[in-house]
N, C-alpha and C positions, 0 to 999 in steps of 0.2 A: 280758680281752676282754669287752665288754658283751654282754648277751643279744641285742640287735638284730643284732650282727655274726654271732652264732651262727646266727640265723634266716636271715640273708643267705647265709651259707656253705651251709646246707642247701638253699636255693633254687638256688644255683649248681650244686650237685651234682645236684639233680633235673633242672634244665634241660639239663645236659650229658648225663645218661643219656637224656633224651627225644630230644635231637638225634642221639645215636648210633644210635637206633632208626630214624631217618628214612632212613638209607642203603639198607637192604634194601627198604623200601617204595617209594622212588624207583626202585630197580632193577627191581622187579616192574612198576611203572607204565610204564617205558620199554619193557620187553619186550612188554607188552600193546599199546602204540602201534605197535611194529614189526610185530606180527602183524596188527593192523588195516590198516596200510598195505599189507601184502602181499595181504590179502584184497581191498581196494579196487583195487589194481593188477590183480589177476586178473580182477575183474569188468570193469574198464575194457578190458582186452585182449579178453576175450570179446565185449564190446559192440562194439568196433571190428571184430572179425572178422565178427560177425553183420551189421553195417552194410555191409561190403564185399561179403559174399555177396548181400545184398539188392540192392545197386547192380548187381552183375554179372548177377543174374537179370533185373532190370528192363532192363538194357542189351541183353541177347540177345533179349528178348521184343518189342522195338520194331522197326519197319521199318528197312531198310538206310540210307535217306536220313537218318533221325533218328539212327541209330547214328554216322554220320560226324560230325554236328554235336556229339553228346555226346562223341565222341573228341577233337574239337578243343578243347572246353571243358576236359576232363580234362588234355590235353596242356599247355594254357596255365597251368592251375592248378598242375600239378606242376612246370613250369619256374619259375614264380614262387616257389613254396615252396623249390625247390632254391637259387635265387639268394639268397633271404632267409637261408637256413640257412648258405650259404657266406660271406655278408657278416658274419653274427653270429660265426662261427668265426674269421674273419680279425680281427675287432675284439677278440675275447678273446685271440688270440695276440699281436697287435702293439700292444695298448693300452699307453701309457706308464705306468710305475710312478710312484706319488706318494710321494716320500721323506718328505713331511711327516706321512704317516699311518704311525705306527710300530705294529708288532704288540706286544701286551703280552708281557713275558717272565715266565715262571713257573719256579720251581725244579724241577730234575729230581728226581723221587721215586724213581728207581732202577728203576721198572717199565716203562721204555720211553720214549715221547715225553713231555716235560714237560707238565704240565697245571696248571690253576688250583688254588689251595689249597682244601682241603675246607672246606665251611662249618662242620662241627662242630669242626674244629681252631681256627677263628677264635673260635667261641663258647665253647670250653673253655679259652681262655687264662686267663680269670679264675680258674677252678678250679685250674689248674696253678700259678698264682701263689700262691693261698692254700695249696695243698699244700706248695709250697716253703717258704713262710714258717712254716707249722706245723711242718715237719720241723726247721727251724733253731731254733724256740722251743718245742719239744715239752714241755719241763719247765714252761713257763708255761701251755701248753694243757691238760696233764693236771694239774689243780690239786687241792689238798686243800680239802675243804669241811666236814670235820668230823673229830673225834677224841675217843676216850674210852679210859681206861686202867683195867685190872683187875689187882688184886694177889691172886693165888690162893695163899693160905697158910692151910692147915688141917692139924691134926694127922693124921699117918698118910699124907699124900700128898706128892708132889713139888711144891715151890713153884715158881711161875713168874709172870712178868709178861707180860701180853698187851695190845698196843696195837691198837685198831680204828681204821683210817684210812679215811675215806670220800673217794673220788676221783671227780672229774667229768671226763669226756673232752670237752673243747671243741675238739678238732681234727677234721679231716676223715678221719683215719685210724681204723682199728680198732686198739685197743691190747690186747695179750694178754700174760698172764704165766702160767707153769705152776709158779710157786713157786721158781724158781732164785734163790738168795740167796747173797751173799758178805759177808765182813766180820765184825765182832764188836762187842759191846756193852761200853761202859765204865761203871763206877760208882765215883765218888770217885777218879777218875784211874787205876783199875785195870781191867784187862780181865777180863771174866767168862769162866769156863772153857768153858762150854757154847756151841756155835754157835747162833745164832738160827734159827728156822724160820718159814716163811711159809705161810699158808693163805688160802683164800677164805672167803666168808661161811658155807658149809656144812661145810667140812672142819675137822679130820679126823673120821672116817675117810674114805677116798676120795682120789683125786688132786686136786691144786690146779689150778683153771682159772678165771681171771678174764678175761672177754672184754667189753670196753666199746666199743660203737659210738659214733658221733657223737651227743653230747647225752645219753649214758647215764652213770649213776654206779653205783659198786659199792664193796665193802668189802674191804680188805686187812688181814689179821691177822698181826702179827709177835709170835711167842711166844718168850720168853727164859726157859729154865729156869735156876734158881739153886739153890745149896745151902741147907740149912737154916740154917747159920751166917750166910750172907749175908742170907737172908730176915729172920732175927732182927735183924740190924744195920740193915737197911733200915727195918724197922718201928719200931725204937727211935729212929732218927735221921730219921724222916719229917718232923718239923717244922724240920729244918735245911736243907731244900730242896737236898739233894745230888742232882745231876742223874743220871738214868739216860739215858746218851747213846747213841743209836742212829744218829747221823749218819754213822757209818762202815759201817752196814749198807746194802748195795746190792741192790736187787731188779731183776732184768732184765725189761724189757717189750719186746715186738716190735711194730713199726708195720706194719700191713697196709693196702694200698690197691691196687686193680687197676691193672695196667700200670706199677707202680713197684717198684723193687728193695726187698727185705726189709731193714729196718733195725732196730736195737735202741737202747734208751736205758735209763739207770739211774734208778730212783727211790730216794731215800735216806730212811732212817728218821728219826724226830723225836727231840727231846730232851724229857724229861718228868721228873717227880719222883714219889716215892711219895705225897707230900701230895696230888697231883692224882688219885691212883688210888682206885678203889673196891675195898675188900677183899672178896673172895668166899670 
């Protein structure tokens, strides 16, 4: 996958996270609007009550002849408003339905009345598609970008071969290993007796933990102890290019991403020769 696509994936992830944070902000804004509506409604009710009180005081303070005329005006105005209100209600009840105007149908989310799709769901489809593709092709997304081999063979110490493999995580997942390893190493068609061990850049001592986020790289070390006789034979036959085959060595990695199930994949060791190794 080219570097441009890696940047694009990172942008999709950032956009999705930003969209997800809009939900609480929009919810708080709608709550503020509802409170403001209630306050305005309260002021409107108080204003109308004050107006009615003022009209009543003005009405009782004028002479009786004027009161009769004002009463007739209020009676006519009230009757007109009542007739208009009844006509509007009748129109709402008996208006014909327009079958050509169809209501949009939305899927039922299981939380009551079906509603429109969430905007963040629409905007995160691209990220989910990338995550699905990365999960299927995770061995291509977690790629080897470098390797070196050391042959530790000095008098008085236990000889071993150590392969340093640099891995780049080009997926949207966090990939983690705690050093769980299976399988065995072959040399010249024969299985070596000691099981391989896996360490991170700093171990041992201490536990093995390699955690690579998107775009990060790190080092996995595969250490294979060998006997002194095998070490002597390897060094003597180094120019014959006999393979030290770790392709049967499997390192377990976990794939971590929010709101997705935990999955595992295997990273397999390389094939190398003592000729390629640096003797330490």
